C-alpha positions in Angstrom: 94.5 102.8 105.0 98.1 101.7 105.4 97.7 97.9 105.7 97.0 95.3 103.0 94.7 92.2 103.2 95.5 89.5 100.7 92.3 87.7 99.6 91.5 84.7 97.4 90.3 86.3 94.2 87.2 84.1 94.0 85.9 85.7 97.2 85.9 89.0 95.5 83.4 87.9 92.9 85.9 87.2 90.2 85.1 84.1 88.2 88.4 82.3 88.6 87.4 79.1 90.4 88.0 75.7 88.7 84.3 75.6 87.6 84.5 79.2 86.2 82.3 80.6 88.9 82.9 82.9 91.8 81.7 82.8 95.3 81.3 86.5 96.4 81.9 86.9 100.0 79.4 89.4 101.4 81.2 89.6 104.8 84.1 91.2 102.9 82.4 94.5 102.7 83.4 95.6 106.2 87.1 95.3 105.2 86.7 97.8 102.3 87.9 101.2 103.3 89.8 99.8 106.3 92.4 98.0 104.2 93.8 97.8 100.7 92.5 94.6 99.2 95.0 92.5 97.2 93.2 89.7 95.3 95.2 86.7 94.2 94.5 83.3 92.5 97.4 80.9 92.8 95.9 78.4 90.4 95.7 81.0 87.6 99.1 82.4 88.4 100.4 78.8 88.1 99.2 78.8 84.5 95.9 76.8 84.9 93.0 77.9 82.8 89.5 78.8 84.0 87.5 76.7 83.9 89.8 73.8 84.7 89.4 70.2 85.8 89.0 69.9 89.6 92.1 68.7 91.4 93.0 67.3 94.8 96.1 66.7 96.8 97.0 63.0 96.5 98.4 62.4 100.1 98.6 64.6 103.2 98.4 68.3 102.3 100.2 71.3 100.8 103.2 71.0 103.0 103.9 67.5 101.6 103.4 68.8 98.1 106.0 71.5 98.7 108.4 68.9 100.2 108.0 66.7 97.1 106.3 63.9 99.0 102.8 64.3 97.4 101.2 65.5 94.1 98.2 67.4 93.0 96.2 65.4 90.5 93.0 66.2 88.5 90.2 64.1 89.9 88.9 62.4 86.7 91.9 62.1 84.4 94.6 62.0 87.1 96.7 64.5 85.3 99.6 65.7 87.4 99.2 69.5 88.0 101.6 69.6 90.9 104.0 71.9 89.0 101.2 74.4 88.3 100.1 74.5 91.9 103.7 75.0 93.2 104.5 77.6 90.6 101.2 79.4 91.4 101.9 79.4 95.1 105.5 80.8 94.4 104.3 83.5 92.0 101.6 84.6 94.5 104.2 84.7 97.2 106.4 86.9 95.0 103.6 89.4 94.6 102.7 89.4 98.3 106.4 89.7 99.4 106.6 92.9 97.4 104.3 94.4 100.1 105.5 92.2 103.0 105.8 95.0 105.6 102.3 96.2 104.9 100.5 92.8 104.9 98.1 92.5 107.8 96.8 89.0 106.9 96.1 86.6 104.1 92.5 85.4 103.8 92.1 82.3 101.7 89.1 80.2 100.5 88.6 77.1 102.6 88.7 73.6 101.1 90.7 74.5 98.0 93.8 72.5 97.1 95.6 75.8 96.8 94.0 78.0 99.4 92.5 75.7 102.0 93.7 76.8 105.5 92.1 74.3 107.8 90.5 71.7 105.5 90.9 70.2 102.0 89.2 67.4 100.3 90.3 63.8 100.7 91.7 62.5 97.4 89.5 59.4 97.1 86.2 60.8 98.3 84.2 64.0 98.7 84.8 64.1 102.4 87.0 66.8 104.0 90.1 66.3 106.1 92.3 68.6 108.1 95.1 70.1 106.0 96.4 73.0 104.1 96.4 73.8 100.4 99.7 74.4 98.6 99.6 78.2 98.6 98.4 78.4 102.2 101.3 76.1 103.3 103.8 78.3 101.5 102.4 81.5 103.1 102.6 79.9 106.5 106.1 78.7 105.9 107.0 82.3 105.0 105.6 83.7 108.3 102.4 85.2 107.1 99.3 85.3 109.2 96.9 83.1 107.2 93.2 83.0 108.0 90.4 80.9 106.6 87.5 82.6 104.9 85.4 80.7 107.5 87.1 82.4 110.4 84.9 85.5 110.4 85.3 86.4 114.1 89.1 86.5 113.7 88.8 88.5 110.5 86.5 91.0 112.2 89.2 91.6 114.8 91.7 92.7 112.1 
């Protein structure tokens, strides 16, 4: 067991989602014993509490947030939490970079404004759009293999 898989903490059954719940991922079981699992929650590492108001990326996706072209806002109050999302992504990257040579893949929870790999929510509706969350974008920019929690066939090939 010399390789590490980074996984969104909520998939491990840890109650860190915005609503204070977890979403245990049963498919994770086959990874145990094969890899060291490193759970992360960029939103908590960015200083946001659990539970917390739900948030969405205002325009485009996580890449535009990292470039300063978009913001992350809470849905109801429209509070700007961009700094928390960027700081959380950066702090998560610092932790993961500590083990860089041993990281096999980063598996993140789909649809999240931090962890979405293929899809995130549209700002003005509950519909989904193609795009990356802030942490997912930062991992990709730094050369990590990032997989969506929905890509089970790719994950099984690890």
